[in-house]
DRENPA-3360 file (N, C-alpha, C; in nm, 2 decimals, always signed):
BEGIN
1 = MNHVNANG = -2.11/+4.68/+5.71/-2.18/+4.64/+5.59/-2.28/+4.76/+5.55 ~ -2.26/+4.79/+5.42/-2.35/+4.89/+5.36/-2.41/+4.84/+5.25 ~ -2.53/+4.91/+5.20/-2.61/+4.87/+5.09/-2.65/+4.98/+5.00 ~ -2.66/+4.94/+4.87/-2.69/+5.03/+4.76/-2.77/+4.97/+4.65 ~ -2.86/+5.04/+4.59/-2.95/+4.99/+4.48/-2.88/+5.03/+4.37 ~ -2.84/+4.93/+4.28/-2.78/+4.94/+4.15/-2.84/+4.84/+4.05 ~ -2.84/+4.89/+3.93/-2.89/+4.80/+3.82/-3.02/+4.70/+3.86 ~ -3.11/+4.77/+3.96/-3.22/+4.70/+3.99/-3.21/+4.61/+4.10;
9 = INFAYLQE = -3.10/+4.59/+4.17/-3.09/+4.50/+4.28/-3.01/+4.56/+4.39 ~ -3.03/+4.50/+4.51/-2.97/+4.56/+4.63/-2.83/+4.48/+4.64 ~ -2.72/+4.56/+4.65/-2.58/+4.53/+4.66/-2.54/+4.56/+4.81 ~ -2.47/+4.46/+4.86/-2.40/+4.49/+4.99/-2.26/+4.51/+4.96 ~ -2.19/+4.60/+5.03/-2.04/+4.63/+5.02/-1.99/+4.68/+5.14 ~ -1.85/+4.63/+5.15/-1.78/+4.68/+5.27/-1.71/+4.81/+5.22 ~ -1.67/+4.88/+5.31/-1.62/+5.02/+5.28/-1.53/+5.08/+5.38 ~ -1.40/+5.12/+5.35/-1.31/+5.18/+5.45/-1.25/+5.29/+5.39;
17 = GSGPLVIL = -1.23/+5.40/+5.47/-1.14/+5.52/+5.43/-1.23/+5.62/+5.37 ~ -1.18/+5.73/+5.32/-1.24/+5.84/+5.25/-1.14/+5.90/+5.15 ~ -1.19/+5.95/+5.03/-1.10/+6.02/+4.94/-1.15/+5.95/+4.80 ~ -1.07/+5.95/+4.69/-1.09/+5.90/+4.57/-1.14/+5.75/+4.58 ~ -1.23/+5.72/+4.49/-1.31/+5.58/+4.54/-1.22/+5.48/+4.46 ~ -1.19/+5.38/+4.52/-1.13/+5.24/+4.47/-1.24/+5.14/+4.50 ~ -1.30/+5.09/+4.37/-1.38/+4.97/+4.39/-1.30/+4.84/+4.35 ~ -1.32/+4.74/+4.44/-1.24/+4.61/+4.44/-1.35/+4.51/+4.42;
25 = LHGFPDTA = -1.33/+4.43/+4.31/-1.41/+4.32/+4.28/-1.36/+4.18/+4.30 ~ -1.43/+4.10/+4.37/-1.37/+3.96/+4.41/-1.42/+3.87/+4.30 ~ -1.35/+3.75/+4.31/-1.39/+3.63/+4.22/-1.46/+3.52/+4.29 ~ -1.44/+3.39/+4.24/-1.49/+3.27/+4.27/-1.39/+3.18/+4.30 ~ -1.40/+3.09/+4.41/-1.51/+3.10/+4.52/-1.46/+3.21/+4.62 ~ -1.52/+3.31/+4.64/-1.47/+3.42/+4.73/-1.58/+3.51/+4.77 ~ -1.54/+3.61/+4.84/-1.63/+3.71/+4.89/-1.57/+3.84/+4.89 ~ -1.63/+3.95/+4.91/-1.58/+4.09/+4.92/-1.47/+4.10/+5.04;
33 = ATWSHQMP = -1.48/+4.02/+5.13/-1.38/+4.01/+5.25/-1.25/+3.97/+5.19 ~ -1.22/+3.91/+5.07/-1.10/+3.88/+5.02/-1.00/+4.01/+5.02 ~ -1.05/+4.13/+5.02/-0.97/+4.25/+5.01/-0.93/+4.29/+5.15 ~ -0.94/+4.20/+5.26/-0.91/+4.25/+5.38/-0.77/+4.30/+5.41 ~ -0.67/+4.26/+5.32/-0.53/+4.31/+5.34/-0.52/+4.44/+5.26 ~ -0.59/+4.45/+5.15/-0.57/+4.58/+5.07/-0.66/+4.71/+5.12 ~ -0.77/+4.67/+5.18/-0.85/+4.80/+5.22/-0.79/+4.88/+5.33 ~ -0.73/+4.83/+5.44/-0.69/+4.91/+5.53/-0.56/+4.99/+5.46;
41 = ALAAAGYR = -0.48/+4.95/+5.39/-0.38/+5.01/+5.32/-0.43/+5.13/+5.22 ~ -0.53/+5.09/+5.15/-0.59/+5.20/+5.06/-0.65/+5.31/+5.14 ~ -0.71/+5.29/+5.25/-0.77/+5.39/+5.33/-0.65/+5.47/+5.38 ~ -0.54/+5.40/+5.44/-0.44/+5.47/+5.49/-0.37/+5.57/+5.39 ~ -0.38/+5.54/+5.27/-0.31/+5.62/+5.16/-0.40/+5.73/+5.11 ~ -0.52/+5.73/+5.18/-0.62/+5.85/+5.13/-0.71/+5.80/+5.03 ~ -0.74/+5.67/+5.01/-0.87/+5.64/+4.92/-0.98/+5.59/+4.99 ~ -1.09/+5.59/+4.92/-1.22/+5.52/+4.98/-1.23/+5.39/+4.92;
49 = AVAPYLRG = -1.21/+5.30/+5.00/-1.19/+5.15/+4.94/-1.34/+5.08/+4.95 ~ -1.39/+5.05/+4.84/-1.53/+4.98/+4.86/-1.52/+4.84/+4.79 ~ -1.56/+4.75/+4.86/-1.57/+4.60/+4.80/-1.69/+4.55/+4.79 ~ -1.76/+4.55/+4.68/-1.90/+4.50/+4.67/-1.91/+4.35/+4.67 ~ -2.01/+4.29/+4.72/-2.05/+4.14/+4.71/-2.12/+4.14/+4.56 ~ -2.06/+4.06/+4.49/-2.11/+4.06/+4.33/-2.26/+3.99/+4.34 ~ -2.32/+4.03/+4.23/-2.47/+3.98/+4.22/-2.48/+3.83/+4.25 ~ -2.57/+3.79/+4.34/-2.59/+3.67/+4.39/-2.50/+3.61/+4.50;
57 = YHPTEVPP = -2.41/+3.70/+4.54/-2.33/+3.66/+4.66/-2.38/+3.74/+4.78 ~ -2.44/+3.64/+4.87/-2.49/+3.70/+5.00/-2.38/+3.78/+5.07 ~ -2.42/+3.89/+5.14/-2.56/+3.94/+5.14/-2.61/+4.03/+5.03 ~ -2.54/+4.04/+4.91/-2.61/+4.09/+4.80/-2.74/+4.02/+4.77 ~ -2.82/+4.08/+4.69/-2.94/+4.01/+4.66/-2.91/+3.91/+4.56 ~ -2.99/+3.80/+4.56/-2.99/+3.68/+4.46/-3.13/+3.72/+4.37 ~ -3.10/+3.78/+4.26/-3.23/+3.81/+4.18/-3.30/+3.70/+4.13 ~ -3.44/+3.69/+4.14/-3.50/+3.57/+4.10/-3.51/+3.58/+3.95;
65 = DGFYDKAT = -3.47/+3.48/+3.88/-3.47/+3.46/+3.73/-3.38/+3.58/+3.67 ~ -3.28/+3.61/+3.74/-3.17/+3.71/+3.70/-3.09/+3.67/+3.59 ~ -3.03/+3.75/+3.52/-2.92/+3.72/+3.42/-2.78/+3.73/+3.50 ~ -2.68/+3.65/+3.44/-2.54/+3.63/+3.51/-2.45/+3.66/+3.38 ~ -2.49/+3.70/+3.26/-2.38/+3.70/+3.16/-2.30/+3.82/+3.19 ~ -2.18/+3.83/+3.11/-2.07/+3.94/+3.14/-2.12/+4.08/+3.12 ~ -2.21/+4.10/+3.02/-2.28/+4.23/+2.99/-2.35/+4.27/+3.11 ~ -2.44/+4.19/+3.18/-2.51/+4.21/+3.28/-2.42/+4.26/+3.40;
73 = LATDVASL = -2.32/+4.17/+3.43/-2.22/+4.20/+3.53/-2.15/+4.34/+3.52 ~ -2.11/+4.36/+3.41/-2.04/+4.48/+3.36/-2.14/+4.60/+3.39 ~ -2.27/+4.59/+3.36/-2.36/+4.69/+3.38/-2.39/+4.71/+3.53 ~ -2.38/+4.61/+3.61/-2.40/+4.62/+3.75/-2.29/+4.69/+3.80 ~ -2.16/+4.67/+3.76/-2.04/+4.76/+3.81/-2.06/+4.89/+3.76 ~ -2.09/+4.92/+3.64/-2.12/+5.06/+3.59/-2.21/+5.13/+3.67 ~ -2.33/+5.05/+3.72/-2.43/+5.12/+3.80/-2.37/+5.15/+3.95 ~ -2.30/+5.06/+3.99/-2.24/+5.08/+4.13/-2.15/+5.20/+4.12;
81 = IRALGGGE = -2.07/+5.22/+4.02/-1.97/+5.32/+4.00/-2.06/+5.45/+4.00 ~ -2.17/+5.46/+3.94/-2.25/+5.58/+3.91/-2.32/+5.62/+4.06 ~ -2.36/+5.50/+4.11/-2.44/+5.53/+4.25/-2.33/+5.58/+4.37 ~ -2.21/+5.51/+4.36/-2.11/+5.54/+4.47/-2.00/+5.65/+4.44 ~ -1.99/+5.67/+4.31/-1.87/+5.76/+4.27/-1.90/+5.90/+4.26 ~ -2.03/+5.94/+4.29/-2.06/+6.09/+4.28/-2.02/+6.17/+4.14 ~ -2.03/+6.09/+4.04/-2.01/+6.14/+3.91/-1.87/+6.15/+3.86 ~ -1.77/+6.11/+3.95/-1.64/+6.12/+3.91/-1.59/+5.97/+3.86;
89 = PVYLVGQD = -1.49/+5.97/+3.77/-1.43/+5.84/+3.74/-1.36/+5.78/+3.86 ~ -1.37/+5.66/+3.87/-1.31/+5.58/+3.98/-1.19/+5.48/+3.96 ~ -1.12/+5.44/+4.05/-1.02/+5.34/+4.02/-1.09/+5.19/+4.04 ~ -1.05/+5.10/+3.95/-1.11/+4.97/+3.95/-1.01/+4.88/+3.97 ~ -1.03/+4.77/+4.06/-0.94/+4.66/+4.07/-1.02/+4.53/+4.09 ~ -0.99/+4.43/+4.01/-1.06/+4.30/+4.00/-0.97/+4.19/+4.01 ~ -1.00/+4.07/+4.07/-0.94/+3.94/+4.06/-1.03/+3.83/+4.03 ~ -0.99/+3.74/+3.94/-1.07/+3.63/+3.90/-1.20/+3.68/+3.83;
97 = WGAIISYA = -1.32/+3.65/+3.86/-1.43/+3.69/+3.81/-1.44/+3.85/+3.83 ~ -1.37/+3.91/+3.92/-1.36/+4.05/+3.94/-1.28/+4.11/+3.82 ~ -1.18/+4.03/+3.78/-1.09/+4.08/+3.65/-1.18/+4.06/+3.53 ~ -1.25/+3.95/+3.52/-1.34/+3.93/+3.39/-1.44/+4.04/+3.38 ~ -1.50/+4.07/+3.48/-1.58/+4.19/+3.48/-1.51/+4.33/+3.45 ~ -1.40/+4.33/+3.50/-1.32/+4.46/+3.49/-1.29/+4.47/+3.34 ~ -1.24/+4.38/+3.27/-1.22/+4.39/+3.14/-1.34/+4.44/+3.05 ~ -1.44/+4.40/+3.09/-1.58/+4.42/+3.02/-1.61/+4.56/+3.05;
105 = VLAAFPEL = -1.59/+4.61/+3.18/-1.62/+4.76/+3.22/-1.54/+4.85/+3.14 ~ -1.41/+4.81/+3.15/-1.30/+4.90/+3.08/-1.33/+4.93/+2.93 ~ -1.38/+4.82/+2.87/-1.40/+4.83/+2.72/-1.53/+4.90/+2.70 ~ -1.64/+4.86/+2.76/-1.75/+4.91/+2.74/-1.80/+5.05/+2.81 ~ -1.74/+5.09/+2.93/-1.77/+5.20/+2.99/-1.63/+5.27/+3.03 ~ -1.54/+5.31/+2.92/-1.43/+5.37/+2.98/-1.42/+5.49/+3.05 ~ -1.53/+5.56/+3.03/-1.55/+5.70/+3.09/-1.56/+5.70/+3.25 ~ -1.59/+5.56/+3.28/-1.62/+5.58/+3.44/-1.50/+5.52/+3.52;
113 = VRRAVVMA = -1.37/+5.49/+3.45/-1.28/+5.44/+3.53/-1.14/+5.52/+3.49 ~ -1.07/+5.57/+3.59/-0.94/+5.65/+3.59/-0.83/+5.55/+3.56 ~ -0.81/+5.46/+3.64/-0.71/+5.36/+3.63/-0.76/+5.22/+3.69 ~ -0.71/+5.12/+3.63/-0.74/+4.98/+3.67/-0.62/+4.88/+3.70 ~ -0.66/+4.78/+3.78/-0.57/+4.65/+3.80/-0.65/+4.54/+3.77 ~ -0.61/+4.46/+3.70/-0.67/+4.32/+3.68/-0.57/+4.23/+3.71 ~ -0.61/+4.09/+3.78/-0.55/+4.01/+3.83/-0.59/+3.85/+3.80 ~ -0.50/+3.79/+3.76/-0.50/+3.65/+3.75/-0.60/+3.58/+3.64;
121 = VPHPAQVA = -0.66/+3.66/+3.57/-0.73/+3.63/+3.45/-0.67/+3.70/+3.32 ~ -0.65/+3.65/+3.22/-0.61/+3.73/+3.10/-0.73/+3.79/+3.04 ~ -0.68/+3.87/+2.93/-0.79/+3.94/+2.84/-0.89/+3.84/+2.78 ~ -1.01/+3.86/+2.75/-1.09/+3.76/+2.70/-1.04/+3.70/+2.56 ~ -0.97/+3.78/+2.49/-0.92/+3.72/+2.35/-0.81/+3.62/+2.39 ~ -0.74/+3.63/+2.49/-0.64/+3.53/+2.53/-0.71/+3.42/+2.59 ~ -0.82/+3.44/+2.65/-0.89/+3.32/+2.73/-0.94/+3.23/+2.61 ~ -1.02/+3.30/+2.51/-1.05/+3.22/+2.38/-0.96/+3.15/+2.33;
129 = KSMLDPKH = -0.83/+3.19/+2.31/-0.72/+3.11/+2.26/-0.69/+2.98/+2.34 ~ -0.69/+3.02/+2.48/-0.66/+2.90/+2.58/-0.75/+2.79/+2.58 ~ -0.87/+2.81/+2.53/-0.98/+2.71/+2.53/-0.96/+2.59/+2.43 ~ -0.85/+2.61/+2.35/-0.81/+2.49/+2.26/-0.67/+2.43/+2.31 ~ -0.63/+2.48/+2.42/-0.49/+2.42/+2.48/-0.52/+2.33/+2.59 ~ -0.48/+2.20/+2.56/-0.51/+2.09/+2.67/-0.47/+2.13/+2.82 ~ -0.36/+2.19/+2.84/-0.32/+2.22/+2.98/-0.40/+2.33/+3.05 ~ -0.45/+2.43/+2.95/-0.54/+2.53/+3.02/-0.69/+2.48/+3.02;
137 = IHRSFHWW = -0.72/+2.38/+2.94/-0.86/+2.31/+2.95/-0.86/+2.24/+3.08 ~ -0.74/+2.18/+3.10/-0.73/+2.12/+3.24/-0.73/+2.20/+3.37 ~ -0.66/+2.32/+3.35/-0.66/+2.41/+3.46/-0.80/+2.48/+3.48 ~ -0.87/+2.49/+3.38/-1.01/+2.54/+3.40/-1.12/+2.43/+3.39 ~ -1.10/+2.32/+3.45/-1.19/+2.21/+3.45/-1.32/+2.24/+3.50 ~ -1.32/+2.33/+3.60/-1.44/+2.37/+3.67/-1.55/+2.44/+3.56 ~ -1.50/+2.52/+3.48/-1.58/+2.58/+3.37/-1.67/+2.48/+3.31 ~ -1.61/+2.35/+3.27/-1.69/+2.24/+3.20/-1.78/+2.18/+3.30;
145 = FFQLADLP = -1.72/+2.15/+3.41/-1.79/+2.07/+3.51/-1.91/+2.16/+3.55 ~ -1.92/+2.28/+3.57/-2.02/+2.37/+3.60/-2.14/+2.38/+3.51 ~ -2.11/+2.33/+3.39/-2.22/+2.35/+3.28/-2.32/+2.24/+3.31 ~ -2.28/+2.13/+3.39/-2.38/+2.03/+3.41/-2.50/+2.07/+3.51 ~ -2.61/+2.01/+3.50/-2.72/+2.05/+3.57/-2.71/+1.97/+3.72 ~ -2.72/+2.04/+3.83/-2.75/+1.96/+3.95/-2.63/+1.91/+4.02 ~ -2.55/+1.83/+3.93/-2.43/+1.77/+4.00/-2.34/+1.86/+4.07 ~ -2.30/+1.96/+4.00/-2.21/+2.04/+4.06/-2.25/+2.11/+4.20;
153 = EKALVKDD = -2.38/+2.14/+4.21/-2.42/+2.19/+4.33/-2.41/+2.06/+4.44 ~ -2.44/+1.95/+4.40/-2.41/+1.85/+4.50/-2.28/+1.82/+4.53 ~ -2.19/+1.82/+4.43/-2.05/+1.80/+4.46/-2.00/+1.91/+4.55 ~ -2.02/+2.05/+4.54/-1.97/+2.14/+4.61/-2.02/+2.14/+4.76 ~ -2.12/+2.10/+4.80/-2.18/+2.09/+4.92/-2.11/+1.98/+5.01 ~ -2.07/+1.87/+4.94/-2.03/+1.74/+5.00/-1.91/+1.77/+5.09 ~ -1.92/+1.69/+5.21/-1.81/+1.70/+5.30/-1.76/+1.84/+5.34 ~ -1.86/+1.93/+5.38/-1.84/+2.06/+5.43/-1.76/+2.14/+5.31;
161 = YAFIDYLW = -1.83/+2.14/+5.21/-1.77/+2.22/+5.08/-1.62/+2.18/+5.06 ~ -1.59/+2.06/+5.06/-1.45/+2.01/+5.03/-1.40/+2.06/+4.89 ~ -1.50/+2.08/+4.80/-1.44/+2.10/+4.67/-1.39/+2.25/+4.68 ~ -1.43/+2.34/+4.76/-1.38/+2.47/+4.78/-1.25/+2.46/+4.82 ~ -1.23/+2.38/+4.93/-1.08/+2.35/+4.98/-0.99/+2.31/+4.86 ~ -1.03/+2.22/+4.78/-0.97/+2.16/+4.68/-0.92/+2.27/+4.58 ~ -1.02/+2.35/+4.53/-0.98/+2.46/+4.44/-0.88/+2.56/+4.49 ~ -0.90/+2.60/+4.63/-0.79/+2.69/+4.68/-0.65/+2.62/+4.69;
169 = TYWTSKGH = -0.66/+2.49/+4.74/-0.53/+2.42/+4.73/-0.47/+2.41/+4.59 ~ -0.54/+2.37/+4.49/-0.50/+2.36/+4.36/-0.45/+2.49/+4.29 ~ -0.51/+2.59/+4.32/-0.48/+2.73/+4.26/-0.38/+2.81/+4.34 ~ -0.35/+2.77/+4.47/-0.24/+2.86/+4.54/-0.12/+2.80/+4.55 ~ -0.02/+2.87/+4.58/+0.11/+2.82/+4.60/+0.12/+2.72/+4.71 ~ +0.22/+2.61/+4.71/+0.21/+2.52/+4.81/+0.25/+2.59/+4.94 ~ +0.16/+2.53/+5.05/+0.18/+2.58/+5.19/+0.10/+2.70/+5.22 ~ +0.02/+2.76/+5.13/-0.06/+2.88/+5.17/-0.19/+2.82/+5.25;
177 = QDAAHLKQ = -0.22/+2.89/+5.35/-0.32/+2.85/+5.44/-0.40/+2.98/+5.46 ~ -0.54/+2.96/+5.45/-0.64/+3.07/+5.47/-0.77/+3.02/+5.51 ~ -0.76/+2.93/+5.63/-0.89/+2.86/+5.68/-0.98/+2.96/+5.73 ~ -0.96/+3.07/+5.79/-1.06/+3.15/+5.84/-1.15/+3.22/+5.73 ~ -1.06/+3.25/+5.62/-1.13/+3.31/+5.51/-1.22/+3.20/+5.44 ~ -1.16/+3.09/+5.42/-1.25/+2.98/+5.35/-1.37/+2.94/+5.43 ~ -1.38/+2.97/+5.57/-1.47/+2.93/+5.64/-1.58/+3.04/+5.61 ~ -1.55/+3.17/+5.58/-1.64/+3.26/+5.55/-1.71/+3.25/+5.42;
185 = IKAMLAQP = -1.62/+3.20/+5.31/-1.67/+3.16/+5.18/-1.77/+3.06/+5.20 ~ -1.76/+2.95/+5.27/-1.85/+2.84/+5.26/-1.97/+2.88/+5.34 ~ -1.97/+2.97/+5.45/-2.10/+3.02/+5.50/-2.17/+3.10/+5.40 ~ -2.12/+3.18/+5.31/-2.18/+3.26/+5.21/-2.25/+3.16/+5.12 ~ -2.18/+3.07/+5.08/-2.22/+2.97/+4.97/-2.35/+2.89/+5.02 ~ -2.36/+2.88/+5.16/-2.46/+2.79/+5.20/-2.59/+2.88/+5.22 ~ -2.59/+3.01/+5.19/-2.71/+3.09/+5.20/-2.81/+3.05/+5.09 ~ -2.94/+3.06/+5.10/-3.03/+3.01/+5.01/-3.01/+3.08/+4.87;
193 = GVLTATLA = -3.00/+3.00/+4.77/-2.99/+3.04/+4.64/-2.85/+3.09/+4.58 ~ -2.74/+3.10/+4.68/-2.63/+3.17/+4.64/-2.55/+3.07/+4.56 ~ -2.53/+2.93/+4.59/-2.45/+2.84/+4.53/-2.49/+2.83/+4.38 ~ -2.61/+2.82/+4.36/-2.66/+2.81/+4.21/-2.63/+2.95/+4.13 ~ -2.65/+3.07/+4.21/-2.62/+3.19/+4.14/-2.48/+3.21/+4.11 ~ -2.38/+3.16/+4.21/-2.24/+3.17/+4.17/-2.21/+3.08/+4.04 ~ -2.26/+2.96/+4.03/-2.22/+2.88/+3.92/-2.30/+2.93/+3.80 ~ -2.41/+3.01/+3.81/-2.47/+3.07/+3.69/-2.37/+3.17/+3.62;
201 = YYRAMLDP = -2.27/+3.23/+3.67/-2.18/+3.30/+3.60/-2.10/+3.21/+3.50 ~ -2.07/+3.09/+3.52/-2.00/+2.99/+3.44/-2.11/+2.95/+3.33 ~ -2.21/+2.93/+3.37/-2.31/+2.86/+3.27/-2.34/+2.99/+3.17 ~ -2.36/+3.10/+3.21/-2.39/+3.20/+3.11/-2.25/+3.22/+3.03 ~ -2.15/+3.20/+3.08/-2.03/+3.23/+3.00/-2.01/+3.15/+2.89 ~ -2.06/+3.03/+2.88/-2.06/+2.93/+2.76/-2.18/+2.92/+2.69 ~ -2.30/+2.98/+2.74/-2.42/+2.96/+2.68/-2.48/+3.09/+2.63 ~ -2.48/+3.12/+2.51/-2.52/+3.26/+2.48/-2.67/+3.28/+2.50;
209 = HKADPRLA = -2.76/+3.17/+2.52/-2.89/+3.16/+2.53/-2.93/+3.23/+2.68 ~ -2.82/+3.23/+2.77/-2.84/+3.27/+2.90/-2.80/+3.42/+2.91 ~ -2.78/+3.51/+2.80/-2.74/+3.64/+2.80/-2.86/+3.73/+2.79 ~ -2.87/+3.84/+2.86/-2.97/+3.94/+2.86/-2.98/+3.99/+2.72 ~ -3.10/+3.96/+2.64/-3.10/+4.00/+2.50/-3.11/+4.16/+2.49 ~ -3.13/+4.23/+2.60/-3.15/+4.38/+2.59/-3.01/+4.44/+2.59 ~ -2.90/+4.38/+2.62/-2.77/+4.44/+2.64/-2.67/+4.41/+2.51 ~ -2.73/+4.39/+2.40/-2.65/+4.36/+2.28/-2.55/+4.48/+2.25;
217 = EVRQRMES = -2.60/+4.61/+2.28/-2.52/+4.72/+2.26/-2.38/+4.72/+2.36 ~ -2.41/+4.67/+2.49/-2.30/+4.66/+2.57/-2.20/+4.55/+2.54 ~ -2.27/+4.45/+2.48/-2.17/+4.33/+2.44/-2.08/+4.36/+2.32 ~ -2.13/+4.45/+2.23/-2.07/+4.51/+2.11/-1.94/+4.60/+2.17 ~ -1.98/+4.69/+2.27/-1.87/+4.78/+2.33/-1.77/+4.70/+2.40 ~ -1.80/+4.58/+2.46/-1.71/+4.50/+2.53/-1.59/+4.45/+2.43 ~ -1.62/+4.46/+2.32/-1.52/+4.41/+2.21/-1.41/+4.52/+2.19 ~ -1.44/+4.64/+2.23/-1.33/+4.74/+2.19/-1.20/+4.74/+2.26;
225 = PIQVPTLA = -1.10/+4.78/+2.20/-0.98/+4.79/+2.27/-0.98/+4.86/+2.39 ~ -0.90/+4.84/+2.50/-0.92/+4.91/+2.62/-0.82/+5.03/+2.63 ~ -0.88/+5.15/+2.64/-0.80/+5.27/+2.64/-0.77/+5.31/+2.80 ~ -0.83/+5.27/+2.89/-0.80/+5.30/+3.04/-0.67/+5.24/+3.07 ~ -0.58/+5.32/+3.15/-0.45/+5.27/+3.18/-0.46/+5.15/+3.29 ~ -0.42/+5.04/+3.24/-0.44/+4.92/+3.32/-0.31/+4.84/+3.35 ~ -0.31/+4.79/+3.49/-0.19/+4.71/+3.51/-0.25/+4.57/+3.54 ~ -0.18/+4.47/+3.47/-0.22/+4.34/+3.48/-0.12/+4.26/+3.58;
233 = LCGSDDLR = -0.17/+4.18/+3.67/-0.09/+4.11/+3.78/-0.12/+3.96/+3.77 ~ -0.02/+3.88/+3.78/-0.05/+3.72/+3.79/+0.06/+3.66/+3.89 ~ +0.03/+3.57/+3.96/+0.13/+3.50/+4.04/+0.21/+3.41/+3.95 ~ +0.33/+3.40/+3.98/+0.43/+3.32/+3.90/+0.40/+3.18/+3.91 ~ +0.32/+3.14/+4.01/+0.29/+2.99/+4.02/+0.16/+2.94/+3.96 ~ +0.09/+3.06/+3.89/-0.04/+3.04/+3.83/-0.02/+3.00/+3.68 ~ -0.07/+2.90/+3.63/-0.04/+2.86/+3.48/-0.10/+2.98/+3.39 ~ -0.20/+3.06/+3.45/-0.24/+3.16/+3.35/-0.15/+3.27/+3.32;
241 = EELMTDQS = -0.03/+3.25/+3.41/+0.06/+3.36/+3.38/+0.11/+3.37/+3.23 ~ +0.13/+3.25/+3.17/+0.17/+3.25/+3.03/+0.09/+3.31/+2.94 ~ -0.04/+3.33/+2.98/-0.14/+3.39/+2.89/-0.14/+3.55/+2.91 ~ -0.08/+3.59/+3.02/-0.09/+3.73/+3.05/+0.02/+3.81/+3.02 ~ +0.14/+3.75/+2.99/+0.26/+3.82/+2.98/+0.26/+3.89/+2.84 ~ +0.18/+3.85/+2.74/+0.18/+3.89/+2.61/+0.04/+3.93/+2.57 ~ -0.03/+4.04/+2.61/-0.15/+4.09/+2.61/-0.18/+4.23/+2.57 ~ -0.05/+4.30/+2.56/-0.05/+4.44/+2.55/-0.12/+4.49/+2.42;
249 = QYFTGEYG = -0.15/+4.41/+2.32/-0.21/+4.44/+2.19/-0.36/+4.47/+2.21 ~ -0.41/+4.44/+2.32/-0.56/+4.46/+2.33/-0.59/+4.59/+2.41 ~ -0.47/+4.67/+2.43/-0.47/+4.79/+2.51/-0.42/+4.91/+2.42 ~ -0.49/+5.01/+2.42/-0.45/+5.12/+2.35/-0.40/+5.24/+2.44 ~ -0.43/+5.23/+2.56/-0.39/+5.33/+2.67/-0.27/+5.26/+2.74 ~ -0.22/+5.33/+2.84/-0.11/+5.29/+2.92/-0.14/+5.14/+2.97 ~ -0.03/+5.06/+2.96/-0.04/+4.91/+3.00/+0.09/+4.87/+3.06 ~ +0.06/+4.80/+3.17/+0.18/+4.74/+3.23/+0.15/+4.59/+3.29;
257 = YRSVAGAG = +0.25/+4.50/+3.30/+0.24/+4.37/+3.35/+0.34/+4.34/+3.45 ~ +0.31/+4.28/+3.57/+0.39/+4.25/+3.66/+0.36/+4.10/+3.72 ~ +0.46/+4.02/+3.73/+0.45/+3.87/+3.79/+0.48/+3.89/+3.92 ~ +0.40/+3.83/+4.01/+0.43/+3.82/+4.15/+0.49/+3.69/+4.19 ~ +0.61/+3.70/+4.22/+0.70/+3.55/+4.25/+0.63/+3.49/+4.39 ~ +0.62/+3.36/+4.38/+0.59/+3.27/+4.47/+0.43/+3.27/+4.50 ~ +0.35/+3.34/+4.41/+0.22/+3.34/+4.45/+0.15/+3.27/+4.33 ~ +0.02/+3.22/+4.37/-0.07/+3.14/+4.28/-0.18/+3.25/+4.24;
265 = HFLHREKP = -0.31/+3.18/+4.22/-0.40/+3.25/+4.16/-0.48/+3.35/+4.27 ~ -0.46/+3.34/+4.40/-0.52/+3.44/+4.50/-0.41/+3.52/+4.54 ~ -0.33/+3.59/+4.44/-0.21/+3.66/+4.48/-0.22/+3.75/+4.59 ~ -0.33/+3.83/+4.58/-0.37/+3.93/+4.68/-0.38/+3.89/+4.82 ~ -0.39/+3.76/+4.84/-0.39/+3.70/+4.97/-0.27/+3.63/+5.00 ~ -0.21/+3.57/+4.90/-0.08/+3.48/+4.92/+0.04/+3.58/+4.94 ~ +0.04/+3.69/+4.88/+0.15/+3.80/+4.87/+0.10/+3.94/+4.90 ~ +0.02/+3.95/+5.00/-0.06/+4.08/+5.03/+0.03/+4.20/+5.02;
273 = AEVTRLIL = +0.14/+4.20/+5.07/+0.23/+4.32/+5.10/+0.27/+4.37/+4.95 ~ +0.32/+4.27/+4.87/+0.36/+4.31/+4.74/+0.25/+4.35/+4.66 ~ +0.15/+4.28/+4.64/+0.03/+4.31/+4.57/-0.02/+4.46/+4.60 ~ -0.03/+4.48/+4.74/-0.08/+4.60/+4.77/+0.02/+4.71/+4.73 ~ +0.13/+4.69/+4.74/+0.24/+4.80/+4.68/+0.21/+4.83/+4.55 ~ +0.20/+4.71/+4.46/+0.19/+4.72/+4.32/+0.06/+4.81/+4.27 ~ -0.05/+4.78/+4.36/-0.17/+4.85/+4.35/-0.16/+5.00/+4.37 ~ -0.09/+5.03/+4.49/-0.08/+5.17/+4.53/+0.00/+5.24/+4.43;
281 = DWLGKS = +0.10/+5.18/+4.40/+0.20/+5.24/+4.30/+0.13/+5.27/+4.17 ~ +0.04/+5.19/+4.11/-0.02/+5.20/+4.00/-0.13/+5.32/+4.00 ~ -0.20/+5.30/+4.10/-0.31/+5.41/+4.11/-0.24/+5.55/+4.15 ~ -0.13/+5.57/+4.21/-0.09/+5.67/+4.24/-0.01/+5.75/+4.12 ~ -0.01/+5.70/+4.01/+0.05/+5.74/+3.88/-0.03/+5.85/+3.83 ~ -0.17/+5.86/+3.87/-0.25/+5.97/+3.80/-0.26/+6.09/+3.89;
% end
């Protein structure tokens, strides 16, 4: 476990290998350890793999009265890149919330990233379209549920965080088991302030009053077309795949899309060998 100060808070991160920097961003409900299959392979291929725990995810600091809007999260990652990258552009890989943040970083801070991989979440313009589609509203039921006060916190902790087990079962391909990793996630969520911090991502996503007013310029840049070479990945069993197969119009740089057969939302853990190969092939193009 390593620590670095970035954007005013203390970030914890896992690290393996040496060489060009690859930053890997996790999602919800998850931790930096989600990249346990990819980090050794990246290190063996000559990269320095760094997986930070996102803002509010223990052991990263839970900032008191902090913001959790996308512009803040993108600024976090930009600050991490500057702190860890030695002034050179880095490679960026993100899944779920890590992908949401990555889209924002790629649009607002393109000079910081050499190549990128985004997984399991479509471009924000595609997400906006999906919010009027019944099946995608159902698929993302947790977005709406998490807007409530207090009840989500109570529901998530009940019966040893059975809600977390439910989400992983709902979102992954039939038969996928990840008990040891889920145990780590639950232990992280049980730390003081962490559960409410992780839900704050969703609450800020749908409530503009929860956005940092100082970051208006970043939010404006986040609307830009993405010029950074980007590969999008999604599991074939994830409903969101239908939103990701046709999003090339949001990219002005090199863009690719690959479907991972037999995988759901956590494709990097469900089909680790194939996803790792796709990541290494894409990063190796530059």
